[in-house]
N, C-alpha and C positions, 0 to 999 in steps of 0.2 A: 504494499500500500504506499502510495506516495505521500509526502508530507508537505504542508504549507504552513507559513507563519503569518499571523495576523499583524498588520501594521496600520497606522492611521490612514494610509493610502489604499488599504485593502489587502487581501492575501498575496503573499509573495512565496514562490516555490523555495523550499529549502535547498541549498546548494549541496549537491551530492559529491563527496570526496572519496577517492579510493587510494589508500596507502599500500605500497608494495613492501613486502618483507622478504629478506633473503638471509641465509645463514651468515653470521658475522657482521650484520648491519650495525651501524652505530646507534646506540640507544637514544642519544640526544638529537640526532638527525631526525628521528621519528617523533620523540616526545615533545620537542620544542614547538614545531609547527602544529602538532595535535593540540597542545595546550592553548595556543593562540586562537585556533579556529574554534575550539570548544567554548571560549569565552565570548566570541563575537555575537552580537545581537543586531537585528535590523533597527531596533528602537533602543538607544542607549539608556533610556529612562526606565526600561523594563526592569522590574525587580529581580528577574532572573539573571541579570548581569552583575548584580551586587553580591557581596559575600554574605549571604543570609543563611541562617540555620533552618528557617521554615521551608517546607517542601513547596515545589511549584504546583499550580493548579492542575487538576486532572485534564487530560486531553479530551477534546470533543470532536464531533464530526462536522465538516463544512462541505456540503455538496459532494459527499462521498469520499472526501480526503481527510486525512488526519490533520487537525489544527494544533499547532504548538502555541499555547498561551504565552509562554516566554518566547519572544521573537528570535529564537535561535537561528542563526544564519546558515550553519553548516552541519551536515550529518556525515560522520566519518566511518568508513568501512575498511577492514584490513584483509589483504589477500596474500597468500603464501603457498609454497609447494606442499607443506605439511600443516597439520593442525597446530603444532607448536614450533616456533622458530626462536632460536637462541641468538642473542645479540653478541657483539664483541665483548661486552661487559658482563655477560653471563645472565642477562635478563631473558626469561622465557615468555614470549607473547603468544597468545592464542588468536588465530586468524578467524575471521567470519566466513571466509570462503577460500577454496583453492584456486589455483590459476586457471584451471579449466572452466570453472564457473565464472571467474572474472572475465574471461574472454567472451563467454556467452552473454553476460550482462553489461558489457563495456559501454554500450550506448546509453545506459542509465546514468553514467557518471559525467559530471561537469569538469572535475579536476582530478588529475592523477599526480600523486606525490611520491617521489622515489628517493629514499634515504641512501646515504653513501656508507662506506665501510665494507670490508670484505669483498671488494670488487674483483680482485684477481681471479678467484675461483669461478665466479660467474662469467667473466670474459673468456677464460680458458675453456670452460665447458659449454659456452654458448647457451647458458641456462636462463630461466626466468629470473628477473622480470624483463629480459631483453625483448622477447617476442611480444609481450603485452605492451611495452612502450611503443614498439613499432606499429602495432595494430591500432593504438590510440591515435598516433599521428596520421596514419593512413586513413582512418575513419574521418578525421577532420577534413582532409583533402577531398574525400569523396562526398562529404556532406557538410559544407560550411554554414548550413542553416542554424547550427547550434554553436554557442560560444563555449569553447573548451580551453582548458589551461593545463599545461604540463610543467611540473616543477621538479628539479633535481636538487637535492641538498648535498653540499660538500662534494665528495668524490662520486656521488651518484651521477654526476655529469659525464663520467666515463661511459656509462651505459648509453646515454644519448649520443655521444660522439661515435661509439662503436656502430650504432644503428644508422648513422648518416643523417641524423635529424638536425644537427647543428651546421650543416653546410650552408654557407651564405648568411649565417646569423652571427651574432656576438654572444660570447659566453664567458663564464668564469668557473673556477673550482678551488679546492684547497690550495693555498700558495705553495705547499711542498710538492704538489703534483702538477704544476704548470707544464713542465717539460713533457711528462708522460701524456698529459692531456693534449698538448699540441701535436704530438706524434700520432695519437689516435685520430685526431681531427684531420691531419694530413693524409693518413692512410685511407680514411673514409672518402676524402676528396678524390683520391686517385681511383678508388673503386666506383665513384659516382660521376658527377659531371664537372669535377675539378674546382667547384666553388669552395673557397677557403673559409675557415672560421676565424673571426677576430677574437682572440683570447684577451680578455681585459682583466686588470687587477682591481676588481671592485667587490664590494660585499655581496651584491646581487646584480644581475643584468636581466632586463626585461625586453623581449622581442615581441612585436605585434601587440603593443599596449592598446588598451581600449579607451583612449582619450587623445585629443589633439594636443600636440606639444605647444602649438601656438607660436605667434611671431616673437613673443617675449617669454623666454623660458623662465625668467625670474618670477613670472606669475604662476608657475606650476609647482605645487608643493612636492611632487613626486620626483623632480629632477634635482640631483645633487648640486648644491651651490657651496661656495667657500664659506659664506656666513650663514649660520643656522637661521638667523632672523630674516634672511632674504626670502624665506618661504611665506607666501601670502595666499590669499584666496585665489583659487584657480579656476580655469575654464574647464576643468575636468568634469565629466558627467557626474551627476549627483546621486549616487547611491543605488539602493536595491531596485527601485522601479526601473531605472535606466538599464540595469542588467537584464531585468525581465523583458523589457521592451526590445532590447537588442536581438533577442531570439525571435521576435515577431516582425520587426520592420524589414521590408524588402531591401531598402537601401543599405541597411546594416549587413545583410547577407551578401549583397553584391560586393560591398567593400571588403568583407572578410575573404571572399573567394579570390579577390585580386592579390592578396598577400601570400607570402610563402607559407607553405603547409596549410593552405586554406584558412589562414588567419589564426591558426593555433597559437595561443599565447604561450611562449616558451620562456621559463625563468630558470636560471641556474644561479647557484650561490657559492660563496666561499665556505669557510669552516663552520663549525657547529652553531655559534651564536648568529651567524648570518642567516640561518634558517628561520630564526625568530623574526628577523628584519623582513625577509621575503614573505613570510606568512602575514605579517602586518600589512605589507604592501597589498597582498591579495585581498585582505579584508577591506582595505581602502578602495580598491578598484571594483570589487564585486558587491560590497555592502555600502560603506561610506567612510570618508576620511575621519569623521567624528567617531565612528565605531572603532576604527583602528587605534585612534588616540586613547579611547576609553579602555580598550584591552591593554594597551601599554601601561596605562595608569594603574590598572588592577594588578598587573604583574610587577609593578614598580621597576619597569624596564625602560631605558632610553632607546627609542627607535632610531636606528642609524640607516638613513635612506641610501639606496643604491642608485643605479642609473637605468634610464629607458633609452632604447635605441631609436625606435620609431613609434608613431602612434596614429590612430585614426579616431575620428569623432563619431562614435556609434551610439 
């Protein structure tokens, strides 16, 4: 059963997120973004976004869909090869589904998040989540009518590079792995159409962003500037309803189709804490900037903004 959240502007579909798990993944690459997304609300005044001891109201039905009284923005699901997957730090996590089921239900998800750690064995064995990542990207190229996002955390970008997804894009990874990352990108280019990847030394890099950068980038809060106080009110699209409408409007679909990978938003990050920053960016882009700032406040975390490479106003 699908879920929707009630907002002052009416019901908004809950954003469906799929996390991949593989043996030896880094725990914080997974847990950091999960925590950020779990706190995000469409309505920052919703009591469910505060640290309250009282339980949230019971769910009710709205036109056959489950309504979340707390305007929770994201629902997260975990996929792995086995029921239990052990991280590099020895944490055992239980998956909601295996990769076979993940492939079958891939169309249901708006966001795919790939943690790093333990990448050598996956690359050597050509194992999952490599094929799931490729399938997600191919699905967007074939069907740009839906807004989809692919995020790799830390060395998870190695998987994207191996699958040729980063050709012609900009990307980053853990600083200790820049050289290996560049080699993987170059090998993918030789196997593909020779388009190179611009490897950047940033906390996170966003391709196919869902807003116009504008003539004056000083007006855009998502673009890194030298002075933190240079960030002002932006021309960026405003929150949840804009995300909902972007999947309906014909002009949005046409614009997405004209971009690389059918407009798939591709985000790569640096080391562990950069995953928090990128997750906050995702909240800002798909929910609202206010919601992202509220999550950062609740976590007592200073959001360090990365860079966007190109944007469209959808």
